[in-house]
N, C-alpha and C positions, 0 to 999 in steps of 0.2 A: 506558560511550558505546555507543551503538547503530552497529550493523555499517555501517549506510548512511551515518551521519557521518564512522567511519572511513575509508569507502572515498570520500568526497566530500574530506575534507581530504587525502588521498595525490594523489586525480587532481588537483586546485587546485594543491598545491605541486608535483608535478610538471611539471605544464602550464607553470607559473610559471619553474620552473628551466631548462626546455627553451625557454620564450620568450626567460630572458635570454643562453642560450648561442646559438641560434639568431640572435638581434640581433646579437650581436658578431660570430659567423663571416660573418654576409651582410655587415654593413658592411666588415668587413676583405675579404672578397672583392671586394668594390665598389670600395674602394680601390686594390687590385692591379689587378683590371681597367683602370680610369681611369687608371693610371700607365703599365701595361704597352700596353694595347690601345687608350686613349682612348674607350673605351666600356664597356658593361655589360653582361653577361647577363641573360636574363630571370628568370629565378629569383632573382638576388639580391636587387633590390627585392622583390620577395614575401616573401621570407623576412624580411627587415627588416620589413615590414608586420604579417606574422603574428605575428614574436616580440615587435614593439610593443604590438600588442592584447592579447598575452596578459600580457604582462611590466606593463600598466596595469590592466588589469581584476581578474585573480585575486589581488594583495594586497587590493584593493577588496572581492572580493564574500568573502572569507577574514575581512577586519578587521570590518566592519560584521555579519556574521551571531555574528561573538564577542561584540561587546559590544553589540549589541541585537537583540532577537527580534521576528521580525515584519517585517523591513523589507522595502521595496520589491524590494532585490535579490537577498533571498535566497527570493522566492517560487519552488516548484516550477515553475511556468511559466514564470516569467522564465528561470531556470537553465536549463530544456530549450531555450527556444528559442535564448538567446545561447549555450550551449556545444554546441548542434548546429550553430550556422553557425561555431562557432570551429572545431570539428572537421572540417567541409568545406573551412574555408581551410588546415588543417593537411594537409590530404589533397591538395589541389591545390598545396601547395607542394612535398610531397614526390615527386609526380608530375610538375610542371614541372621538377625537379631532376634526377630522372632522367632525364626527355625531352632535356635541354639537354646535359648533360653525363656520360651515360652512356656512352655508347661512347668519348669523347675521353681518360674516367679511369677505364677499365676495370681498370687495373693501374696503382699510383702507383709504378714505378721507373724514375723519369728521373733518372738518376746526373749527368746532365751538366747539367740544370736546377734546380737547388734551388727557384727561384721556382714551376716547375711543380708539381713534388712538395708544397710545403706547401701549394699551391692544391687537389690533389687529395686531400690528406688532410684539411683542412677541407671543401672537397663532401662526402666520404663520412661525415665528421660531421655535418653539416647532413642531409644525407637520412636518416641516422639515428635523429637527436632527432626529425624530422618525424615519420616515421611510429611513432615511439613513443609522441609525443604525441596524436596522432591516435585509434589503438590505446586508449590509458587514457581519452581523452575521450568513445568511441564507446563502449566499456564501461559506464562510469559512466552516461551519459546512457540506454543502454539498461536498466539496473537501475533509474533513476529512476523510466523511465518504466511499467516493468512494477510497479512498486510504485504506483506514484499511480492505475494501471488498476484493480489490484486493492483499492486503498481504496476508489474510485469504486464500484467493483461491491457491495462491502459495506456500503454507504451512508455513508461515513467520506471524502468528496474530499479532497484535500490539495493542490489547484492553487493555491490562494492561501495555503497555509502553507508553512513553511520546513521544511528536512529535522530541525533541530532542534526545532521544535515536534510533528512527526511521532515523533522517538526518546523525546521526552519524557511523550507523551500515554499516558494510563493503559490497558491492554488492556480491550478492550471483553467485558463480562459475556456467556457462553455458557449457553443453558438446555438441558440433556441430558435425555432422557428418563430414566424410573426403570427399572433393570436388573431383569428376571425372570429366576428359578432357576426350575428345575422342581420340581415337589412344593411350593411355597408360595404362598400367595393372594397376588393384587395386591395392591398398597398404593395404595389410592384417596386422595388427597388431600383435607384437608378442605374441606366446602365443594362439593367436587364430587357425593356420593352426596345424591339426592334424600330428601327430607324427606317422611313421612308426613303427610297432611292430616287434620286432625281432620274426623269426620262430623257429621251434625247432629243433636242431643240427642233421646233416644228420650222418647218423652210417658208421663209418669207415670199409670198407669190401670192396668189388666188384666194380670196376669202370668200368661203361657199355662202349662197344667196338662196334662201328658202324658195320652194317651188310648188306650183299649186299643182292639181290633177289636171290631167291629161298632158302633163311634159311643160305647160304654158309655166312659165315665172310668174311669181306673185305678184311683180313688179313690171309683168309684160315683158314678151319676147318670147322667144323658144328656151326649151329648157339645155340647148347646147350654149346658148350664150347667157347662163346662169351665172355666168362667172365674169367678174370683171377685175380687172387690175386691182390690185390691194394698195398700191402708192398713186396718188394725183400725180396727173402729168405725164405717166408711164405711157413708151409708143407702142405701137399696134404688135400684138403675136400674132405668128403665123397661125393659121388654121389647119387643123387638122382633118 
């Protein structure tokens, strides 16, 4: 299994677990607030909404990718869009929790009030899981975005493919230049060396005879008669 597949499975599974925990804690805190305060704190419905979104969408994304290849929900572009929105919501839930009850629940040592002690512990747990889910989703979306950009720059975009298809794709062949070592002739591929074109055929007739100094032929006679018929038995040729 490719490292990106493992990272994806871990990120979605952890987000699902964090969504279930945060949804449960948010629902319990909302019930406690309505019972004792006749109202609720703003971070509680936000935690319920983010946990619900994660609890519904994460199993769908995991299951569809396992049973079907090339589904719309498994496209890299769709995952980047939805998971980026989701980690923004997780960050908003964590920040809202810190802003609402950060000062009130700085310490959970409410000895005389077990209800407040329990609410404080649950708030800290909600805050921790919200920040953890945000960090995991942010890391996965950043890694997925980098992989998608690198693949696009190499001429193999994966925006409409799934992580599973990217992991199972064969590596692209690379052409490397031949290595040259000192003292050895360069290796020229076959077909790269130019071939010599044959010239026009020589006309049959007279064969040149070497001549000596003074215009005399080396075999006797003048230079004008230094050429003899190339073929034996040839007739006389007219003199110029």
